[in-house]
C-alpha positions as CSV (number, residue, x, y, z in Angstrom):
1,M,-139.3,63.7,-69.5
2,S,-135.9,64.4,-71.2
3,F,-132.8,62.2,-71.2
4,I,-129.1,62.6,-71.1
5,T,-126.7,60.2,-72.7
6,I,-123.8,58.7,-71.1
7,L,-121.2,56.0,-71.9
8,L,-121.0,53.0,-69.5
9,N,-117.6,51.0,-70.4
10,G,-118.0,52.2,-73.9
11,A,-121.6,51.7,-74.5
12,Q,-124.2,54.5,-75.0
13,M,-126.9,54.7,-72.4
14,S,-129.5,57.1,-71.1
15,C,-130.9,58.3,-67.8
16,A,-132.7,61.1,-66.4
17,P,-130.8,64.4,-65.8
18,N,-128.9,64.5,-62.5
19,T,-129.4,60.9,-61.7
20,S,-126.8,59.8,-59.0
21,V,-124.0,57.4,-59.8
22,L,-125.3,54.7,-57.5
23,A,-128.9,55.2,-58.6
24,F,-127.8,54.8,-62.3
25,L,-125.8,51.6,-61.6
26,T,-128.5,50.2,-59.4
27,D,-131.1,51.0,-62.3
28,Q,-128.6,49.0,-64.6
29,N,-129.0,45.9,-62.1
30,I,-125.1,46.3,-61.6
31,G,-125.3,48.4,-58.3
32,Q,-125.1,45.5,-55.8
33,D,-122.2,43.8,-58.1
34,I,-120.0,46.8,-57.8
35,S,-120.6,47.5,-53.9
36,Q,-118.1,44.8,-53.1
37,N,-114.4,45.4,-52.6
38,G,-112.1,45.3,-55.5
39,V,-114.4,47.1,-57.8
40,A,-114.0,50.9,-58.8
41,V,-116.0,53.2,-60.7
42,A,-114.6,56.2,-62.7
43,K,-116.3,59.4,-63.8
44,N,-114.8,61.2,-66.6
45,G,-111.5,59.5,-66.0
46,T,-111.4,60.1,-62.1
47,I,-112.1,57.3,-59.5
48,L,-114.8,58.0,-57.3
49,A,-114.9,57.2,-53.6
50,K,-117.7,54.5,-53.0
51,P,-119.4,56.8,-50.1
52,L,-119.8,59.4,-52.7
53,W,-121.6,57.6,-55.3
54,D,-125.0,58.6,-54.2
55,D,-124.0,62.3,-54.1
56,I,-122.4,62.6,-57.4
57,H,-124.7,63.3,-60.3
58,L,-124.5,62.3,-63.9
59,Q,-124.8,65.3,-66.8
60,N,-125.1,64.9,-70.5
61,N,-121.9,63.2,-72.0
62,D,-120.5,61.7,-68.9
63,K,-118.2,58.7,-69.0
64,L,-118.6,56.0,-66.5
65,D,-115.9,53.0,-66.4
66,I,-116.3,49.9,-64.0
67,F,-112.9,48.5,-63.0
68,T,-112.6,45.1,-61.2
69,L,-109.3,44.3,-59.5
70,V,-108.2,40.8,-60.5
71,A,-105.2,39.0,-58.6
72,G,-102.9,36.8,-60.8
73,G,-99.8,34.8,-60.1
């Protein structure tokens, strides 16, 4: 099986071609952590709507960034 390379928050990772964003994040044991409110995922600089995470698939050299909203005072 061949693998593709992606960047997750700047770290180089690999996965099978056409893996969904949700499947990749779940495989990395962070899928449940990011399913809560206040967390966003961007693919190649575009924020992804949570309902689409299972429909959007990764390609070689994609860049994923995970953002967590933090309230401050």
